[in-house]
C-alpha positions as CSV (number, residue, x, y, z in Angstrom):
1,M,4.2,38.9,6.9
2,G,6.7,38.2,4.1
3,K,6.1,35.2,1.9
4,V,7.3,31.7,2.0
5,I,7.7,29.8,-1.1
6,I,7.9,26.2,-0.9
7,N,8.4,23.5,-3.5
8,E,5.8,20.5,-4.0
9,K,8.1,18.1,-2.1
10,Q,8.5,20.2,0.9
11,L,4.7,20.7,0.9
12,E,4.1,17.0,0.9
13,M,6.7,16.6,3.8
14,L,5.2,19.6,6.1
15,V,1.6,17.9,5.2
16,N,2.9,14.3,6.2
17,K,4.6,15.9,9.4
18,L,1.1,17.4,10.5
19,K,-0.7,14.2,9.8
20,T,1.9,12.4,11.8
21,N,1.9,15.0,14.7
22,I,-2.2,15.0,14.7
23,N,-2.5,11.1,14.7
24,E,0.2,10.5,17.0
25,G,-2.3,12.3,19.6
26,G,-4.3,9.6,19.7
27,R,-6.4,9.6,16.6
28,S,-5.2,6.6,15.1
29,G,-2.8,3.8,16.3
30,R,-2.4,2.5,12.6
31,Y,-1.4,5.6,10.9
32,M,2.0,4.4,9.5
33,F,-0.3,1.7,7.8
34,F,-2.4,3.7,6.1
35,S,0.2,6.5,5.5
36,N,2.6,3.7,4.0
37,L,-0.3,2.5,1.6
38,E,-1.0,6.0,0.6
39,Q,2.7,6.6,-0.4
40,I,2.6,3.2,-2.2
41,K,-0.4,4.6,-4.2
42,R,1.0,7.8,-5.2
43,Q,4.3,6.1,-6.2
44,C,2.8,3.5,-8.2
45,D,0.5,6.1,-10.2
46,I,3.6,8.1,-11.0
47,L,5.5,5.1,-12.0
48,L,2.7,4.3,-14.2
49,D,2.6,7.3,-16.0
50,M,6.6,7.5,-16.9
51,N,7.1,6.6,-20.4
52,E,7.0,2.6,-20.6
53,D,9.9,2.7,-23.4
54,E,12.1,4.7,-21.4
55,V,11.5,2.5,-18.1
56,T,12.1,-0.7,-20.2
57,Q,15.3,0.7,-21.7
58,I,16.6,1.5,-18.3
59,L,15.9,-1.9,-16.9
60,E,17.2,-3.7,-19.6
61,N,20.4,-1.6,-19.1
62,G,21.2,-3.7,-16.3
63,H,18.9,-3.0,-13.7
64,D,16.9,-6.3,-13.4
65,W,16.9,-5.4,-9.5
66,A,14.0,-2.9,-10.0
67,Q,12.0,-5.6,-11.3
68,D,12.7,-8.0,-8.9
69,H,11.8,-5.5,-6.1
70,I,8.7,-4.8,-7.6
71,A,7.7,-8.3,-7.8
72,E,8.8,-9.1,-4.3
73,S,6.6,-6.0,-3.2
74,K,3.3,-7.5,-5.0
75,N,4.0,-10.6,-3.2
76,N,4.0,-9.1,0.1
77,L,1.2,-6.6,-0.6
78,D,-0.7,-9.4,-2.0
79,Q,-0.4,-11.5,1.5
80,V,-1.4,-8.6,3.5
81,F,-4.4,-7.9,1.0
82,D,-5.4,-11.7,0.9
83,F,-5.2,-11.8,4.9
84,L,-7.2,-8.7,5.5
85,M,-10.1,-9.4,3.0
86,N,-10.2,-12.8,4.6
87,E,-10.6,-11.6,8.0
88,I,-13.2,-9.1,6.9
89,K,-15.2,-11.7,4.9
90,T,-14.9,-14.3,7.4
91,G,-15.7,-12.0,10.2
92,N,-12.4,-13.3,12.0
93,M,-11.3,-10.0,13.3
94,G,-9.0,-10.0,16.3
95,D,-9.2,-13.9,16.4
96,Y,-5.6,-14.9,16.1
97,G,-5.4,-18.5,17.2
98,D,-3.6,-21.0,15.5
99,E,-6.7,-22.5,14.0
100,E,-6.0,-23.7,10.2
101,E,-8.6,-23.3,7.7
102,T,-11.7,-25.9,7.1
103,D,-13.1,-27.3,4.1
104,D,-16.3,-25.1,4.4
105,E,-14.0,-22.0,4.8
106,E,-13.3,-20.2,1.3
107,E,-10.0,-18.7,1.1
108,Y,-10.0,-15.2,-0.3
109,D,-8.0,-14.3,-3.5
110,D,-7.7,-10.8,-4.8
111,D,-8.6,-12.2,-8.1
112,D,-12.2,-12.7,-6.6
113,Y,-12.3,-8.8,-5.7
114,E,-13.2,-5.9,-7.8
115,F,-12.6,-2.3,-6.7
116,G,-15.9,-1.0,-5.0
117,D,-17.1,-4.5,-3.7
118,N,-18.8,-4.6,-0.4
119,F,-17.7,-7.0,2.4
């Protein structure tokens, strides 16, 4: 059998395809939710490892749209995070009525959460 040489990107695509095939077989109906979170985390780690001065120079060279997209992504992620943390904290999983929050219910904000907190 001959050797097959693939680059890191090709390997990642292959692994993702295998994960998709396995999970579409019934193991997880929410595979894409978690897969997208993993991709966001990977991309954030890469972006945060970039040279800040170089990125700043690029952004200041007429690419403010990138900063706007990051801000909007953060807002979207904040909404999902706060929703899920409130659902877990209050035990409302599966209760999707149009009920408004009462005064005795405390809304969860991501500033109140530290990694590793148990809910």
